[in-house]
N, C-alpha and C positions, 0 to 999 in steps of 0.2 A: 553511794550514800552521801548525804550531806555531812558537814562537820558536826552538826548536832546529833545525827545518827551515830557517828563514830564515838561520841562522848557519852553514850548511855552508860550508866554505872554497870560494872560487870555483874553485880548481883541481879540486876534487872534481866540481863541477857541469860545468865545461868538459870534464873528461876522460871523463865518462860517455858510453856509446854512445848512438846515436840510438834513440829510442823505437820499439818494435815497433808496426807498424800492421796492424790487422785490419779487414776490411770486413764489414758486416752489413746485411741488408735489414731495415728497421724497419717498413715499411708498403707497401701497394700501393693506389694510388688511381687509379680509372678505367683500370686495366690498366697503369699506370706503377709500376714498382718504385722505391721511395725507399730509398737506402742511406746509411750513415754509415761514416766511418772512425774507428776508435778508436786513439788514440796512447797506448800503455801505458808509463808510467814504469818504471824499474828497481825492481822490488819489493824487492830487497836493500837499496837505498839509501832507499827510501820504503815501509817495511812498514806494515801495518794499513790502516785506512780512510783514503782520500785524498779531497781535494776534486776536483771535476770542473768542466770548462768545456765547454759545448755551444755550438759556433760555427756561425753562418750566414754564408756568404760573400756578397759583394755581387754586383751585376750587373743592377740595375734590374728584377728579376723577369723577366729576359730571357736573361741569359748566365751565370748563376751556375755555378761549376765548383769543387767542393770539392777537386779534384785539382790545382789550380793550384800551381805550384812555390813561388811566394812565400808563398802561404797555408800550404802544408805546412811550410815553414821556420819561419814565425811560430808555428805550433801546436807544432812540435817543441820550440821554446824553452820553452813552458809545461810540456810533458811532462818536459823536463829538470829542471824545478823541482819535480816531484813531483805535478803535476796529471794526472788521467786526462782527456784532451782528446778531444772528439768533434766531428767536422766533418760537417755534414748536407747532404743534398739537400733541396730543397723544390720544390713545383710552381711552374712559371714561367707564370703567367697572362697576363702581357704578351706573352711570346713566343707563346703559344698564340693570343691574340687577333690578333696581327700576322700569323700564318700564315694566318688566315682572311681577311685583307685589311686595308686601311688602317683604323685606328681612327677612327671618326667623332668630331668634337669633342664632340658631345652625350653620347657614351658613354665619353669619356676618363677622367673622374673615377671612374665605376663600375668601369672596367677595373682601375684601380690599387687601388681599395678591395677588389675581389675578389682581386687578387694578394696583398694583405696578409692578407686573411682566410685564403686557402689556405696561405700561408707560415706563419702563426701556428699554424694547425691542425697542420701538418706538424711544426713545432717542438715543439708539445705532444706529438705522437705519438712523436717522437724522445726527448723527456724521459721519457715513460712507459716506453719501451723501456730507457733507461738505469736507471730506477728498478727495473724488473723484473729487471735483471741486476746490480744494485748489489752484492749479496753476492758473487757470482761475480767481479765486476770489481774489488772492493776500493774501491768508491765510497761515500763518506759521503753519504747522501741529504739531510742537512741542510746540505751545503756544495756545492750545485750552482749554478754561475753560468752565465748565458747571455751570449753576446757576438756581435757581428757588425759588419761594415763596410758602409757605404752602405745598400743595401736590406736587408742582413742586420741592420744596426743598427736599422733601423726595425722589422723583424720582432721583434727582442728587446725594444724599448721597448713595442710594442703588446702583446706577449705578457705582459710584466710588468703592464701596465695591466689586462689581462683577469684575471690572477691576483689582483691586489690588489683588484679590484672584484668578484671572484667571479662573473664573467659565465657565461652558459650554455655558451659555447665552452670556457672553462677547466674548468667542472664536468664537461663531457661527456668530456674527454680526460685529466684529471689526477686523482690521488687527492684525497680530501677533505682540506682543511687543508694541502695542499702549498704551499710558498713557495720561490721561488728565493732563494739567499743573496745574489745581487747581479746587476747588469746592467752590461756594458761595451759602451757604444755608441760606435762610431767613425764619425763623420760620418753619422749617421742623423737623420731627422726624425720627429716624432710626428704621426700622422694620425688624426683623428677623423671619424666619419661625421656 
């Protein structure tokens, strides 16, 4: 946001209505539709190109729920400040593994690494979807931040690692030379293979 945006009177921000929420399918993986919720700030208060936050919820790659009430309230706050906020689904590899039966100790590490790989790929696909719709949604492609809590924070950190190191995963899903403007990690760890 610009300096003028940050200096809006707090009564203006507090008085504005809740952001409009729209849901979109951004990918289908193995027959599973992955959706995102877009929280749209009031265009009259925040005209022009706006920064965006793409958020991955937590849940140990097992119970992530982008529709959680607390998460929605948290993301509404950022929309009220002028951000276009996107909350995403991602594939839950740990949940899928547990549905097949107990995870053997020998495969525990690989199960979690697979969960992170899937989640990062899904985050990249959601990012590509936001970039594809940036003009229509009023998003500034140079000011996209990723965020997450717990498992979602790990997804965001590992995604940025992949982008910064121009890995094949990043190259396969994101435009050439794309960079996130920042990462907000809330209680995430960084996992390397």
